[in-house]
C-alpha positions in Angstrom: 13.8 -11.4 7.7 11.9 -10.2 4.4 8.8 -8.7 4.7 6.8 -8.1 1.8 4.1 -5.3 1.3 1.6 -4.9 -1.6 2.3 -1.8 -3.5 0.2 1.1 -3.8 0.3 1.0 -7.5 -2.6 -0.9 -9.0 -1.5 -2.8 -11.9 -3.0 -2.7 -15.2 -2.5 -6.4 -15.4 -5.1 -6.8 -13.1 -7.5 -4.6 -14.8 -6.8 -6.2 -18.1 -7.5 -9.7 -16.5 -10.6 -8.7 -14.8 -12.0 -7.0 -18.5 -10.2 -9.2 -20.9 -9.9 -12.6 -19.3 -12.0 -14.4 -22.1 -11.0 -12.1 -24.8 -10.9 -13.2 -28.5 -13.9 -15.5 -28.1 -15.8 -13.5 -30.6 -15.0 -12.8 -34.2 -12.9 -9.5 -34.8 -12.8 -7.2 -38.1 -9.5 -5.9 -38.9 -8.4 -3.2 -41.2 -4.7 -3.7 -41.0 -4.2 -2.1 -44.1 -5.1 1.2 -42.7 -3.1 0.4 -39.3 -6.4 0.5 -37.2 -7.4 -3.1 -36.5 -11.0 -3.3 -35.0 -11.3 -5.3 -32.1 -14.7 -7.2 -31.1 -14.5 -9.3 -28.1 -16.5 -10.7 -25.3 -15.4 -9.6 -21.6 -14.9 -12.0 -19.1 -17.6 -11.5 -16.1 -14.9 -12.6 -13.3 -11.7 -11.1 -12.4 -8.4 -13.2 -12.3 -7.0 -11.1 -9.1 -3.4 -12.4 -9.1 -2.8 -10.1 -5.9 0.9 -11.1 -5.1 2.5 -10.6 -8.1 1.5 -6.9 -8.3 4.1 -6.0 -5.9 7.0 -7.5 -8.0 8.4 -5.8 -10.9 10.4 -9.1 -12.0 9.9 -12.2 -11.2 11.9 -15.3 -12.7 11.8 -19.1 -12.3 15.5 -19.2 -11.2 17.5 -16.4 -11.8 17.4 -12.5 -12.7 20.5 -11.0 -14.0 21.3 -7.2 -14.3 24.3 -5.9 -15.7 24.4 -2.1 -15.9 21.0 0.1 -15.9 18.6 0.0 -13.2 15.2 -1.7 -12.2 12.9 -0.3 -9.9 10.7 -2.2 -7.7 10.9 -5.7 -5.8 12.4 -8.6 -7.6 12.2 -12.4 -6.9 12.6 -16.0 -8.0 10.5 -18.9 -7.5 13.5 -21.2 -6.8 15.6 -21.1 -3.8 19.6 -20.7 -4.0 20.8 -22.9 -5.9 19.8 -22.6 -8.9 17.8 -19.5 -7.6 19.9 -16.4 -8.1 19.8 -12.8 -8.4 23.0 -11.3 -9.8 23.9 -7.6 -10.0 27.0 -6.5 -11.9 28.8 -3.1 -13.4 26.4 -0.8 -11.2 23.1 -2.2 -11.7 20.6 -0.5 -9.3 17.8 -2.2 -7.8 16.8 -0.3 -4.6 13.7 -2.7 -4.2 13.9 -5.8 -2.2 15.3 -9.1 -3.7 13.6 -12.2 -2.9 15.3 -15.5 -4.0 12.8 -18.4 -3.0 11.2 -17.0 -0.2 7.4 -17.2 0.9 6.4 -13.9 -1.0 8.5 -14.5 -4.0 6.7 -18.1 -4.3 3.3 -16.8 -3.7 4.0 -14.1 -6.5 5.2 -16.4 -8.9 2.1 -18.9 -8.3 0.0 -16.0 -9.0 1.6 -15.3 -12.1 1.2 -18.7 -13.4 -2.3 -18.6 -12.5 -2.7 -15.4 -14.5 -0.7 -16.5 -17.5 -3.2 -19.9 -17.6 -6.2 -17.5 -17.4 -5.2 -15.6 -20.1 -3.7 -18.5 -22.4 -5.5 -19.2 -25.8 -8.5 -21.4 -25.2 -10.2 -23.9 -27.7 -12.9 -22.2 -29.7 -11.2 -18.7 -29.5 -11.3 -16.5 -32.5 -8.2 -14.1 -32.7 -7.2 -13.2 -36.2 -3.4 -12.9 -35.8 -2.0 -9.3 -37.0 1.2 -10.3 -38.8 4.5 -8.3 -39.7 6.6 -5.6 -37.6 3.8 -3.6 -36.3 5.5 -0.8 -37.7 3.0 2.0 -38.3 0.3 0.3 -36.5 -2.0 1.9 -34.1 -4.2 0.0 -31.8 -7.4 1.0 -29.7 -8.0 -0.8 -26.6 -9.1 -4.0 -26.7 -7.6 -7.5 -27.2 -5.2 -8.4 -30.1 -3.1 -11.5 -31.3 -0.1 -10.7 -33.2 2.6 -13.0 -34.8 6.2 -14.0 -33.7 7.6 -12.1 -36.3 10.4 -9.7 -35.1 8.8 -6.2 -34.7 10.6 -3.1 -35.3 9.4 0.4 -35.9 6.8 2.2 -33.7 3.4 0.9 -32.5 1.0 3.2 -31.2 -1.7 2.6 -28.7 -4.4 5.0 -28.1 -6.9 5.6 -25.2 -7.7 7.2 -22.1 -5.7 6.6 -18.9 -8.1 3.7 -17.9 -8.2 1.6 -21.3 -6.4 -1.6 -21.4 -4.8 -3.6 -24.0 -4.1 -7.4 -23.9 -2.0 -8.2 -26.8 -1.2 -12.0 -27.2 1.7 -13.7 -28.9 -0.3 -17.1 -29.3 2.7 -19.0 -30.9 6.4 -18.7 -30.6 8.5 -15.6 -29.1 8.1 -12.0 -28.9 11.4 -10.3 -30.3 12.0 -7.1 -31.5 14.9 -4.6 -32.4 14.7 -0.5 -32.5 10.9 -1.3 -31.7 8.8 1.3 -29.7 5.8 1.2 -28.4 4.0 4.7 -28.0 1.2 5.5 -25.7 -1.3 8.4 -26.8 -4.4 9.9 -25.3 -3.4 9.3 -22.0 -2.7 5.5 -22.1 -0.8 3.9 -19.3 1.9 1.5 -19.7 0.8 -0.4 -16.5 -2.7 -1.2 -18.3 -1.1 -3.0 -21.3 -0.7 -6.4 -21.0 1.7 -8.8 -23.5 0.9 -12.5 -23.1 3.7 -14.2 -24.7 3.8 -18.1 -25.4 7.8 -18.5 -25.4 10.4 -15.9 -24.8 10.8 -12.3 -25.3 13.8 -10.5 -26.4 14.1 -7.0 -26.8 17.1 -4.9 -28.3 17.5 -1.3 -28.1 14.1 -0.9 -28.1 11.3 1.3 -25.9 9.0 -1.1 -24.6 5.6 -0.4 -22.7 3.5 -2.9 -20.6 3.5 -6.1 -18.4 5.2 -9.0 -20.2 4.0 -12.6 -18.9 6.2 -15.0 -20.9 6.3 -18.4 -21.0 9.9 -18.6 -21.1 12.9 -16.3 -20.5 12.7 -12.5 -20.8 16.0 -10.7 -21.9 16.4 -6.9 -22.8 19.6 -5.5 -24.2 19.6 -1.5 -24.0 16.7 0.5 -24.2 13.9 0.7 -21.8 11.1 -1.4 -20.4 8.1 0.6 -18.6 6.1 -2.4 -17.2 6.8 -5.6 -15.0 8.6 -8.7 -16.5 7.3 -12.1 -15.5 9.2 -15.2 -17.0 8.9 -18.9 -17.0 5.1 -19.9 -16.9 6.2 -22.8 -19.4 8.5 -24.1 -16.7 12.0 -22.6 -17.5 12.6 -19.0 -17.8 15.3 -16.3 -16.4 15.1 -12.6 -16.6 18.3 -10.8 -18.3 18.8 -7.0 -18.1 22.0 -5.4 -20.0 22.0 -1.8 -19.8 18.1 -1.2 -19.6 16.4 1.0 -17.6 13.2 -0.8 -16.1 10.5 1.3 -14.4 8.1 -1.6 -13.1 4.5 -1.5 -12.2 4.7 -3.0 -9.0 7.6 -0.7 -7.3 8.1 -0.2 -3.5 10.6 1.2 -1.9 12.6 0.8 1.3 12.2 -3.2 1.5 15.5 -4.0 0.0 17.5 -7.0 1.2 15.3 -7.2 4.3 15.7 -3.7 5.3 13.0 -2.7 7.7 10.8 0.7 7.0 8.7 0.2 9.8 5.6 -0.1 7.4 5.9 3.2 6.0 4.1 3.5 2.8 6.8 4.5 0.5 6.6 5.9 -3.5 8.9 5.9 -6.3 10.7 9.1 -7.0 9.2 10.7 -10.0 11.1 10.3 -13.5 12.0 14.1 -14.3 10.2 13.9 -17.7 7.6 16.1 -19.0 4.0 15.3 -20.8 3.8 11.7 -19.1 0.8 12.7 -16.9 0.5 12.0 -13.1 2.5 8.8 -11.8 1.4 8.4 -8.4 4.9 9.4 -7.5 6.7 11.3 -4.6 8.7 14.6 -5.9 10.4 14.3 -2.9 14.2 15.4 -3.4 14.1 14.0 -7.1 15.0 17.8 -8.0 17.4 19.1 -5.5 17.0 22.5 -6.6 12.9 22.8 -6.8 12.0 19.9 -4.7 9.7 18.9 -7.6 9.0 17.5 -11.1 6.4 16.0 -13.4 4.2 14.7 -10.9 1.2 16.7 -12.5 2.3 16.0 -16.1 3.4 18.8 -18.2 4.5 20.0 -21.4 8.3 21.0 -22.5 9.1 24.0 -20.9 6.4 23.7 -18.3 7.0 20.4 -16.3 4.0 20.4 -14.4 5.6 21.1 -11.1 3.6 20.1 -7.8 1.9 23.4 -6.6 2.0 25.3 -9.8 
């Protein structure tokens, strides 16, 4: 029997919807030439608490496919089998729970739909669209609209650990090749939300943030540091090929109905340096020293726990 548990990790999407649910209603000034658009938006006074979807790293309308690579956290589909399906090939590793059309996945998907609708562009919104590839752009915390032109190069998001970004593609798809989103100043990937009118397709890209897509989400190579929720417009699968996915809604020990007796598990840390605290469990992720970058660090000083 599948038992769903909420993650201890607070997803940035809930923060973003609370602060930016009515974004783009006021005019915004933008100095695009300097690479520093300056937003000026009204803030919503009420939170769009999605709740259930926070525990799923990946949600699709009908199918999730993973070839090679890894996906942390739980994955689910709205539809039952068939056509609902989760397909893992060529050693794709997904240690979390896999829910095909179960009660938890359906509730999470409905929550995703509610969040998607709450953030959708509304009549009267004023949100000038930033056109181009976003290469060389630097965005401070806030809400933005961007064009559906293919993205490439480096986009930098600069802000503190509690800062939030809501980036909308109000018309069309979000696509990119060799596109990198870089976080600076303590910014956290789980505090970045991408609202996409249609599909999202990334190739050999280093992407940061939670994706709410109207259609399918497809990643080939590269990395995704965030959640992937697809198909708000009615049809949308999620496909990963050789991609490393670190979801914001990760839980451990519940895969395929395994019973962990209600224990509160954490993800293993990612062995990187300079990323800041991750809310993860060093555990045995480093078998020699039993520690890694849970406290952040710099090259040569990985911030080992207890030092």
